[in-house]
TIMIVO-870026 format. One record per atom (N, C-alpha, C): x, y, z; residue number from 1; residue in three letters; atom name; chain. Coordinates in Angstrom, 2 decimals. Layout:
BEGIN
[[X,Y,Z],NUM,"ala","CA","A"]
...
This chain:
BEGIN
[[-116.31,-24.12,-0.84],1,"met","N","A"]
[[-116.32,-23.18,-1.92],1,"met","CA","A"]
[[-116.76,-23.91,-3.19],1,"met","C","A"]
[[-117.63,-23.29,-3.95],2,"lys","N","A"]
[[-118.17,-23.93,-5.15],2,"lys","CA","A"]
[[-117.75,-23.15,-6.38],2,"lys","C","A"]
[[-117.28,-23.86,-7.37],3,"ala","N","A"]
[[-116.89,-23.25,-8.64],3,"ala","CA","A"]
[[-118.12,-23.11,-9.54],3,"ala","C","A"]
[[-118.16,-22.04,-10.30],4,"lys","N","A"]
[[-119.17,-21.89,-11.35],4,"lys","CA","A"]
[[-118.62,-22.62,-12.57],4,"lys","C","A"]
[[-119.28,-23.71,-12.94],5,"thr","N","A"]
[[-118.79,-24.51,-14.07],5,"thr","CA","A"]
[[-119.68,-24.31,-15.29],5,"thr","C","A"]
[[-119.24,-24.87,-16.39],6,"tyr","N","A"]
[[-119.91,-24.65,-17.67],6,"tyr","CA","A"]
[[-120.08,-25.98,-18.39],6,"tyr","C","A"]
[[-121.10,-26.07,-19.25],7,"asn","N","A"]
[[-121.33,-27.29,-20.02],7,"asn","CA","A"]
[[-121.85,-26.94,-21.40],7,"asn","C","A"]
[[-122.28,-27.94,-22.14],8,"glu","N","A"]
[[-122.67,-27.71,-23.53],8,"glu","CA","A"]
[[-123.84,-26.75,-23.69],8,"glu","C","A"]
[[-124.64,-26.56,-22.66],9,"thr","N","A"]
[[-125.74,-25.60,-22.77],9,"thr","CA","A"]
[[-125.22,-24.16,-22.81],9,"thr","C","A"]
[[-123.95,-23.97,-22.44],10,"asp","N","A"]
[[-123.35,-22.63,-22.49],10,"asp","CA","A"]
[[-122.74,-22.32,-23.85],10,"asp","C","A"]
[[-122.73,-23.30,-24.76],11,"leu","N","A"]
[[-122.26,-23.06,-26.12],11,"leu","CA","A"]
[[-123.39,-22.51,-26.97],11,"leu","C","A"]
[[-123.06,-21.57,-27.83],12,"met","N","A"]
[[-124.05,-21.01,-28.74],12,"met","CA","A"]
[[-123.63,-21.31,-30.17],12,"met","C","A"]
[[-124.58,-21.76,-30.95],13,"glu","N","A"]
[[-124.30,-22.03,-32.36],13,"glu","CA","A"]
[[-124.21,-20.70,-33.09],13,"glu","C","A"]
[[-123.20,-20.56,-33.93],14,"ile","N","A"]
[[-123.03,-19.35,-34.73],14,"ile","CA","A"]
[[-123.79,-19.54,-36.03],14,"ile","C","A"]
[[-124.71,-18.65,-36.29],15,"thr","N","A"]
[[-125.53,-18.78,-37.49],15,"thr","CA","A"]
[[-125.20,-17.71,-38.53],15,"thr","C","A"]
[[-124.25,-16.84,-38.23],16,"arg","N","A"]
[[-123.86,-15.81,-39.20],16,"arg","CA","A"]
[[-123.10,-16.45,-40.36],16,"arg","C","A"]
[[-123.42,-16.05,-41.56],17,"glu","N","A"]
[[-122.73,-16.60,-42.73],17,"glu","CA","A"]
[[-121.31,-16.08,-42.81],17,"glu","C","A"]
[[-120.42,-16.91,-43.35],18,"gly","N","A"]
[[-119.04,-16.50,-43.55],18,"gly","CA","A"]
[[-118.15,-16.66,-42.33],18,"gly","C","A"]
[[-118.66,-17.24,-41.27],19,"glu","N","A"]
[[-117.84,-17.45,-40.07],19,"glu","CA","A"]
[[-117.00,-18.71,-40.23],19,"glu","C","A"]
[[-115.79,-18.69,-39.70],20,"asp","N","A"]
[[-114.91,-19.86,-39.74],20,"asp","CA","A"]
[[-115.23,-20.86,-38.64],20,"asp","C","A"]
[[-115.97,-20.42,-37.64],21,"tyr","N","A"]
[[-116.26,-21.27,-36.49],21,"tyr","CA","A"]
[[-117.77,-21.46,-36.36],21,"tyr","C","A"]
[[-118.15,-22.62,-35.81],22,"ser","N","A"]
[[-119.57,-22.97,-35.72],22,"ser","CA","A"]
[[-120.19,-22.73,-34.36],22,"ser","C","A"]
[[-119.34,-22.68,-33.30],23,"tyr","N","A"]
[[-119.86,-22.51,-31.94],23,"tyr","CA","A"]
[[-119.02,-21.48,-31.19],23,"tyr","C","A"]
[[-119.69,-20.79,-30.26],24,"glu","N","A"]
[[-118.99,-19.82,-29.43],24,"glu","CA","A"]
[[-119.42,-19.95,-27.98],24,"glu","C","A"]
[[-118.53,-19.54,-27.11],25,"phe","N","A"]
[[-118.77,-19.51,-25.68],25,"phe","CA","A"]
[[-118.35,-18.14,-25.20],25,"phe","C","A"]
[[-119.25,-17.46,-24.51],26,"ile","N","A"]
[[-118.96,-16.12,-24.02],26,"ile","CA","A"]
[[-119.39,-16.07,-22.55],26,"ile","C","A"]
[[-118.44,-15.77,-21.68],27,"ala","N","A"]
[[-118.74,-15.68,-20.25],27,"ala","CA","A"]
[[-117.63,-14.92,-19.53],27,"ala","C","A"]
[[-117.97,-14.35,-18.41],28,"asp","N","A"]
[[-116.97,-13.75,-17.52],28,"asp","CA","A"]
[[-116.53,-14.83,-16.54],28,"asp","C","A"]
[[-115.71,-15.75,-17.00],29,"val","N","A"]
[[-115.31,-16.90,-16.19],29,"val","CA","A"]
[[-114.57,-16.46,-14.94],29,"val","C","A"]
[[-113.64,-15.53,-15.08],30,"ala","N","A"]
[[-112.88,-15.05,-13.91],30,"ala","CA","A"]
[[-113.80,-14.35,-12.92],30,"ala","C","A"]
[[-114.73,-13.56,-13.43],31,"gly","N","A"]
[[-115.67,-12.87,-12.55],31,"gly","CA","A"]
[[-116.63,-13.82,-11.87],31,"gly","C","A"]
[[-117.11,-14.82,-12.62],32,"asp","N","A"]
[[-118.02,-15.81,-12.04],32,"asp","CA","A"]
[[-117.34,-16.62,-10.93],32,"asp","C","A"]
[[-116.02,-16.73,-11.01],33,"asn","N","A"]
[[-115.26,-17.54,-10.05],33,"asn","CA","A"]
[[-114.25,-16.68,-9.28],33,"asn","C","A"]
[[-114.62,-15.46,-8.98],34,"his","N","A"]
[[-113.69,-14.53,-8.34],34,"his","CA","A"]
[[-113.22,-15.00,-6.96],34,"his","C","A"]
[[-113.97,-15.86,-6.32],35,"glu","N","A"]
[[-113.55,-16.38,-5.01],35,"glu","CA","A"]
[[-112.40,-17.38,-5.14],35,"glu","C","A"]
[[-112.20,-17.94,-6.33],36,"leu","N","A"]
[[-111.19,-18.96,-6.51],36,"leu","CA","A"]
[[-109.80,-18.40,-6.77],36,"leu","C","A"]
[[-109.74,-17.24,-7.39],37,"phe","N","A"]
[[-108.43,-16.67,-7.71],37,"phe","CA","A"]
[[-108.56,-15.20,-8.03],37,"phe","C","A"]
[[-107.43,-14.55,-7.99],38,"asp","N","A"]
[[-107.36,-13.12,-8.30],38,"asp","CA","A"]
[[-106.77,-12.95,-9.69],38,"asp","C","A"]
[[-107.51,-13.42,-10.69],39,"leu","N","A"]
[[-107.08,-13.33,-12.08],39,"leu","CA","A"]
[[-108.16,-12.65,-12.89],39,"leu","C","A"]
[[-107.76,-12.03,-14.00],40,"asp","N","A"]
[[-108.78,-11.63,-14.96],40,"asp","CA","A"]
[[-108.83,-12.70,-16.05],40,"asp","C","A"]
[[-109.70,-12.55,-17.00],41,"asn","N","A"]
[[-109.87,-13.57,-18.03],41,"asn","CA","A"]
[[-108.63,-13.75,-18.91],41,"asn","C","A"]
[[-107.87,-12.68,-19.14],42,"lys","N","A"]
[[-106.64,-12.79,-19.93],42,"lys","CA","A"]
[[-105.63,-13.70,-19.21],42,"lys","C","A"]
[[-105.47,-13.47,-17.90],43,"glu","N","A"]
[[-104.54,-14.29,-17.12],43,"glu","CA","A"]
[[-105.04,-15.73,-17.02],43,"glu","C","A"]
[[-106.34,-15.90,-16.91],44,"leu","N","A"]
[[-106.92,-17.24,-16.86],44,"leu","CA","A"]
[[-106.63,-18.01,-18.15],44,"leu","C","A"]
[[-106.76,-17.36,-19.29],45,"val","N","A"]
[[-106.48,-18.03,-20.57],45,"val","CA","A"]
[[-105.01,-18.43,-20.64],45,"val","C","A"]
[[-104.11,-17.56,-20.20],46,"arg","N","A"]
[[-102.68,-17.92,-20.19],46,"arg","CA","A"]
[[-102.45,-19.16,-19.34],46,"arg","C","A"]
[[-103.14,-19.24,-18.19],47,"lys","N","A"]
[[-103.01,-20.40,-17.31],47,"lys","CA","A"]
[[-103.55,-21.65,-18.00],47,"lys","C","A"]
[[-104.70,-21.55,-18.64],48,"leu","N","A"]
[[-105.29,-22.70,-19.34],48,"leu","CA","A"]
[[-104.39,-23.17,-20.47],48,"leu","C","A"]
[[-103.77,-22.24,-21.17],49,"glu","N","A"]
[[-102.85,-22.63,-22.25],49,"glu","CA","A"]
[[-101.62,-23.33,-21.69],49,"glu","C","A"]
[[-101.12,-22.85,-20.55],50,"glu","N","A"]
[[-99.98,-23.52,-19.90],50,"glu","CA","A"]
[[-100.33,-24.95,-19.52],50,"glu","C","A"]
[[-101.57,-25.15,-19.09],51,"leu","N","A"]
[[-102.03,-26.48,-18.68],51,"leu","CA","A"]
[[-102.50,-27.33,-19.86],51,"leu","C","A"]
[[-102.38,-26.79,-21.05],52,"gln","N","A"]
[[-102.79,-27.46,-22.29],52,"gln","CA","A"]
[[-104.27,-27.86,-22.26],52,"gln","C","A"]
[[-105.09,-26.96,-21.74],53,"ala","N","A"]
[[-106.53,-27.21,-21.67],53,"ala","CA","A"]
[[-107.25,-26.72,-22.92],53,"ala","C","A"]
[[-106.49,-26.20,-23.87],54,"thr","N","A"]
[[-107.10,-25.73,-25.10],54,"thr","CA","A"]
[[-106.76,-26.66,-26.25],54,"thr","C","A"]
[[-107.66,-26.77,-27.19],55,"gly","N","A"]
[[-107.44,-27.62,-28.35],55,"gly","CA","A"]
[[-106.74,-26.86,-29.47],55,"gly","C","A"]
[[-106.23,-27.56,-30.47],56,"pro","N","A"]
[[-105.48,-26.91,-31.54],56,"pro","CA","A"]
[[-106.33,-25.97,-32.40],56,"pro","C","A"]
[[-107.63,-26.20,-32.47],57,"asn","N","A"]
[[-108.51,-25.35,-33.28],57,"asn","CA","A"]
[[-109.27,-24.32,-32.46],57,"asn","C","A"]
[[-109.09,-24.33,-31.13],58,"asp","N","A"]
[[-109.80,-23.39,-30.27],58,"asp","CA","A"]
[[-109.22,-21.99,-30.45],58,"asp","C","A"]
[[-110.09,-21.02,-30.53],59,"val","N","A"]
[[-109.67,-19.63,-30.58],59,"val","CA","A"]
[[-110.21,-18.95,-29.33],59,"val","C","A"]
[[-109.31,-18.54,-28.44],60,"leu","N","A"]
[[-109.71,-17.87,-27.21],60,"leu","CA","A"]
[[-109.33,-16.40,-27.34],60,"leu","C","A"]
[[-110.29,-15.54,-27.12],61,"asp","N","A"]
[[-110.08,-14.10,-27.26],61,"asp","CA","A"]
[[-110.54,-13.45,-25.96],61,"asp","C","A"]
[[-109.66,-13.43,-24.96],62,"pro","N","A"]
[[-110.08,-12.90,-23.66],62,"pro","CA","A"]
[[-109.98,-11.38,-23.59],62,"pro","C","A"]
[[-110.93,-10.81,-22.92],63,"glu","N","A"]
[[-110.88,-9.43,-22.48],63,"glu","CA","A"]
[[-110.81,-9.51,-20.96],63,"glu","C","A"]
[[-110.48,-8.43,-20.31],64,"ser","N","A"]
[[-110.40,-8.46,-18.85],64,"ser","CA","A"]
[[-111.71,-8.92,-18.22],64,"ser","C","A"]
[[-112.83,-8.47,-18.80],65,"ser","N","A"]
[[-114.12,-8.76,-18.19],65,"ser","CA","A"]
[[-114.91,-9.87,-18.87],65,"ser","C","A"]
[[-114.37,-10.48,-19.92],66,"cys","N","A"]
[[-115.12,-11.52,-20.61],66,"cys","CA","A"]
[[-114.17,-12.43,-21.40],66,"cys","C","A"]
[[-114.55,-13.69,-21.48],67,"leu","N","A"]
[[-113.80,-14.66,-22.27],67,"leu","CA","A"]
[[-114.65,-15.05,-23.48],67,"leu","C","A"]
[[-114.12,-14.82,-24.66],68,"tyr","N","A"]
[[-114.77,-15.23,-25.90],68,"tyr","CA","A"]
[[-113.99,-16.43,-26.43],68,"tyr","C","A"]
[[-114.69,-17.50,-26.74],69,"ala","N","A"]
[[-114.04,-18.70,-27.27],69,"ala","CA","A"]
[[-114.84,-19.20,-28.46],69,"ala","C","A"]
[[-114.12,-19.61,-29.50],70,"tyr","N","A"]
[[-114.76,-20.05,-30.74],70,"tyr","CA","A"]
[[-114.25,-21.44,-31.11],70,"tyr","C","A"]
[[-115.16,-22.27,-31.61],71,"phe","N","A"]
[[-114.85,-23.67,-31.89],71,"phe","CA","A"]
[[-115.41,-24.06,-33.25],71,"phe","C","A"]
[[-114.68,-24.93,-33.94],72,"lys","N","A"]
[[-115.13,-25.41,-35.25],72,"lys","CA","A"]
[[-116.28,-26.41,-35.11],72,"lys","C","A"]
[[-116.34,-27.12,-33.98],73,"ser","N","A"]
[[-117.41,-28.09,-33.79],73,"ser","CA","A"]
[[-117.92,-28.04,-32.35],73,"ser","C","A"]
[[-119.11,-28.57,-32.17],74,"lys","N","A"]
[[-119.68,-28.65,-30.82],74,"lys","CA","A"]
[[-118.82,-29.55,-29.95],74,"lys","C","A"]
[[-118.29,-30.63,-30.53],75,"lys","N","A"]
[[-117.46,-31.57,-29.79],75,"lys","CA","A"]
[[-116.22,-30.86,-29.21],75,"lys","C","A"]
[[-115.57,-30.02,-30.02],76,"glu","N","A"]
[[-114.40,-29.28,-29.55],76,"glu","CA","A"]
[[-114.78,-28.30,-28.44],76,"glu","C","A"]
[[-115.92,-27.65,-28.58],77,"gly","N","A"]
[[-116.39,-26.72,-27.56],77,"gly","CA","A"]
[[-116.69,-27.42,-26.25],77,"gly","C","A"]
[[-117.37,-28.55,-26.33],78,"val","N","A"]
[[-117.69,-29.32,-25.12],78,"val","CA","A"]
[[-116.42,-29.82,-24.45],78,"val","C","A"]
[[-115.45,-30.26,-25.24],79,"ala","N","A"]
[[-114.18,-30.73,-24.67],79,"ala","CA","A"]
[[-113.49,-29.61,-23.91],79,"ala","C","A"]
[[-113.47,-28.41,-24.48],80,"phe","N","A"]
[[-112.86,-27.27,-23.78],80,"phe","CA","A"]
[[-113.60,-26.96,-22.49],80,"phe","C","A"]
[[-114.93,-26.93,-22.54],81,"leu","N","A"]
[[-115.71,-26.59,-21.34],81,"leu","CA","A"]
[[-115.53,-27.64,-20.24],81,"leu","C","A"]
[[-115.37,-28.90,-20.62],82,"lys","N","A"]
[[-115.10,-29.95,-19.62],82,"lys","CA","A"]
[[-113.76,-29.71,-18.95],82,"lys","C","A"]
[[-112.74,-29.38,-19.74],83,"lys","N","A"]
[[-111.41,-29.11,-19.17],83,"lys","CA","A"]
[[-111.44,-27.86,-18.30],83,"lys","C","A"]
[[-112.12,-26.84,-18.76],84,"leu","N","A"]
[[-112.25,-25.60,-17.98],84,"leu","CA","A"]
[[-112.94,-25.87,-16.66],84,"leu","C","A"]
[[-114.05,-26.60,-16.70],85,"ser","N","A"]
[[-114.80,-26.90,-15.48],85,"ser","CA","A"]
[[-114.00,-27.78,-14.53],85,"ser","C","A"]
[[-113.25,-28.75,-15.08],86,"ala","N","A"]
[[-112.40,-29.60,-14.23],86,"ala","CA","A"]
[[-111.34,-28.75,-13.53],86,"ala","C","A"]
[[-110.74,-27.81,-14.26],87,"tyr","N","A"]
[[-109.74,-26.92,-13.67],87,"tyr","CA","A"]
[[-110.37,-26.09,-12.55],87,"tyr","C","A"]
[[-111.55,-25.53,-12.78],88,"leu","N","A"]
[[-112.22,-24.70,-11.77],88,"leu","CA","A"]
[[-112.60,-25.53,-10.55],88,"leu","C","A"]
[[-113.10,-26.74,-10.76],89,"asn","N","A"]
[[-113.46,-27.61,-9.63],89,"asn","CA","A"]
[[-112.22,-28.01,-8.83],89,"asn","C","A"]
[[-111.12,-28.31,-9.51],90,"gln","N","A"]
[[-109.88,-28.67,-8.82],90,"gln","CA","A"]
[[-109.37,-27.48,-8.00],90,"gln","C","A"]
[[-109.43,-26.30,-8.57],91,"lys","N","A"]
[[-109.01,-25.10,-7.86],91,"lys","CA","A"]
[[-109.85,-24.90,-6.60],91,"lys","C","A"]
[[-111.15,-25.11,-6.70],92,"ala","N","A"]
[[-112.05,-24.96,-5.55],92,"ala","CA","A"]
[[-111.72,-25.99,-4.47],92,"ala","C","A"]
[[-111.47,-27.24,-4.86],93,"arg","N","A"]
[[-111.12,-28.29,-3.88],93,"arg","CA","A"]
[[-109.82,-27.96,-3.17],93,"arg","C","A"]
[[-108.82,-27.49,-3.93],94,"leu","N","A"]
[[-107.54,-27.16,-3.31],94,"leu","CA","A"]
[[-107.68,-25.98,-2.34],94,"leu","C","A"]
[[-108.48,-25.01,-2.70],95,"leu","N","A"]
[[-108.70,-23.89,-1.79],95,"leu","CA","A"]
[[-109.45,-24.32,-0.53],95,"leu","C","A"]
[[-110.42,-25.20,-0.70],96,"asp","N","A"]
[[-111.14,-25.72,0.47],96,"asp","CA","A"]
[[-110.19,-26.44,1.41],96,"asp","C","A"]
[[-109.30,-27.26,0.86],97,"lys","N","A"]
[[-108.32,-27.97,1.70],97,"lys","CA","A"]
[[-107.39,-26.99,2.39],97,"lys","C","A"]
[[-106.92,-25.99,1.67],98,"ala","N","A"]
[[-106.01,-25.01,2.25],98,"ala","CA","A"]
[[-106.69,-24.21,3.37],98,"ala","C","A"]
[[-107.96,-23.87,3.16],99,"leu","N","A"]
[[-108.68,-23.10,4.17],99,"leu","CA","A"]
[[-109.05,-23.93,5.38],99,"leu","C","A"]
[[-109.07,-25.25,5.22],100,"ala","N","A"]
[[-109.41,-26.15,6.34],100,"ala","CA","A"]
[[-108.29,-26.24,7.35],100,"ala","C","A"]
[[-107.07,-25.92,6.93],101,"tyr","N","A"]
[[-105.91,-26.02,7.85],101,"tyr","CA","A"]
[[-105.81,-24.83,8.73],101,"tyr","C","A"]
């Protein structure tokens, strides 16, 4: 089983004036990885927060069908996406092991 992962190319620079954040990430993470778990994006964000995969300045605004995330810097956005991708890859490996038995 393969996880759909994300990297810095999935970050978009915010060019609108007056925004508090410089980068955003928008994706249906739960939908892209529906084989890994039966969660929507709201439940996924709760899980990521429990695992402390979010930074202190990260703003995650999940909808059932989409995850919106905002970051003050590209570095913070990339750090979040690395943690998110590591979580998704670990989940895929654990499911592969469980299905092998």
